[in-house]
C-alpha positions in Angstrom: 0.1 0.0 0.0 1.3 3.4 -0.9 1.8 5.7 2.2 2.0 3.0 4.7 4.3 3.4 7.5 5.7 0.5 9.6 5.9 1.5 13.2 6.6 0.2 16.7 3.4 -0.5 18.7 4.6 2.3 21.3 4.5 4.9 18.4 0.9 4.4 17.6 -0.3 7.3 19.7 2.5 9.9 18.8 2.3 8.9 15.2 -1.5 9.0 14.8 -1.5 12.3 16.9 0.9 13.7 14.1 -1.5 12.8 11.4 -4.5 14.0 13.5 -2.7 17.2 14.2 -2.1 17.7 10.5 -5.8 17.6 9.7 -6.2 13.9 8.9 -9.3 12.1 9.9 -9.2 8.6 11.4 -11.1 6.3 9.0 -10.7 2.8 10.5 -8.2 0.0 11.6 -7.9 -3.6 10.5 -6.2 -6.6 12.2 -4.6 -9.7 10.6 -3.8 -13.0 12.3 -0.2 -13.9 11.4 -0.4 -17.0 13.7 2.1 -15.9 16.5 1.5 -12.3 15.9 -1.3 -9.8 15.1 -0.7 -7.1 12.4 -2.6 -3.9 13.2 -3.0 -1.1 10.7 -4.8 2.1 11.4 -6.1 4.4 8.4 -6.1 8.1 8.0 -7.6 10.2 5.3 -6.2 13.7 4.5 -6.4 16.1 1.7 -10.2 16.1 1.7 -10.3 12.4 1.2 -7.9 12.1 -1.6 -5.1 10.6 0.3 -5.1 7.6 2.6 -2.2 7.0 5.0 -1.8 3.9 7.2 0.3 3.1 10.3 1.1 -0.5 10.8 2.5 -2.5 13.7 3.0 -6.1 14.5 2.6 -7.3 18.1 2.6 -10.8 19.7 -0.8 -12.1 20.8 0.0 -11.4 24.5 1.2 -7.9 24.1 -0.7 -4.6 24.6 -1.0 -1.8 22.2 -1.9 1.6 23.5 -5.2 3.2 22.6 -5.4 6.1 20.3 -8.8 7.0 21.9 -7.0 9.6 23.9 -6.5 11.6 20.7 -9.8 10.8 18.9 -12.8 9.2 20.3 -13.6 7.9 16.8 -11.4 4.9 17.3 -13.2 3.6 20.2 -15.6 1.3 18.2 -13.0 -0.3 16.0 -10.6 -0.8 19.0 -13.4 -2.5 20.9 -14.1 -4.6 17.8 -10.5 -5.7 17.4 -10.4 -6.7 21.0 -13.5 -9.0 20.8 -12.7 -10.4 17.4 -9.1 -10.8 17.3 -8.3 -10.6 21.3 -6.1 -7.6 20.5 -5.2 -6.2 23.9 -5.8 -2.4 23.9 -4.4 -0.5 26.7 -6.2 2.7 28.0 -9.2 2.7 25.7 -11.5 5.5 26.5 -14.8 3.4 26.5 -14.3 -0.4 27.1 -17.2 -2.6 26.2 -15.6 -5.5 28.0 -15.8 -7.9 25.2 -19.5 -7.5 24.4 -20.1 -4.6 22.1 -20.6 -7.0 19.2 -20.5 -10.5 20.9 -23.2 -11.8 23.3 -22.2 -13.3 26.5 -22.5 -16.9 25.1 -20.8 -16.0 21.8 -17.4 -17.7 20.9 -14.4 -15.6 22.1 -12.2 -14.1 19.4 -14.1 -15.8 16.6 -11.7 -14.2 13.9 -8.4 -15.7 15.2 -7.1 -18.8 13.2 -7.8 -22.1 15.0 -4.5 -23.4 13.9 -1.4 -22.4 12.0 -1.8 -22.6 8.2 0.5 -25.4 6.8 2.6 -25.0 3.7 0.9 -26.0 0.4 1.4 -29.5 -0.8 1.7 -31.1 2.6 -0.9 -33.6 3.6 -2.6 -33.8 7.0 
């Protein structure tokens, strides 16, 4: 992706704040299960929606990432969603739904995580 910056998880807030202070708007965030790690990408729109910028970090599944909600409340819903669906641990989220914003109390937990590691093509089970 053009305009994608790879950052350390500790830079989510500072780098996100730079974009927001420059007039960018938070759009969304996505998460990918990379087996042992989670890849998290925050997207920002600038130049009246003509330019998209992404901030991406990779974290171990047991690590916490800082919430960007102290800079913009618009991330609260997606950070809660990533917590529920992928088990991403978001520290300091302004409004934490405790795992039940989307999922019912009897729902499976972290339904978007892979159940097992992907095996290389060509290998039989």
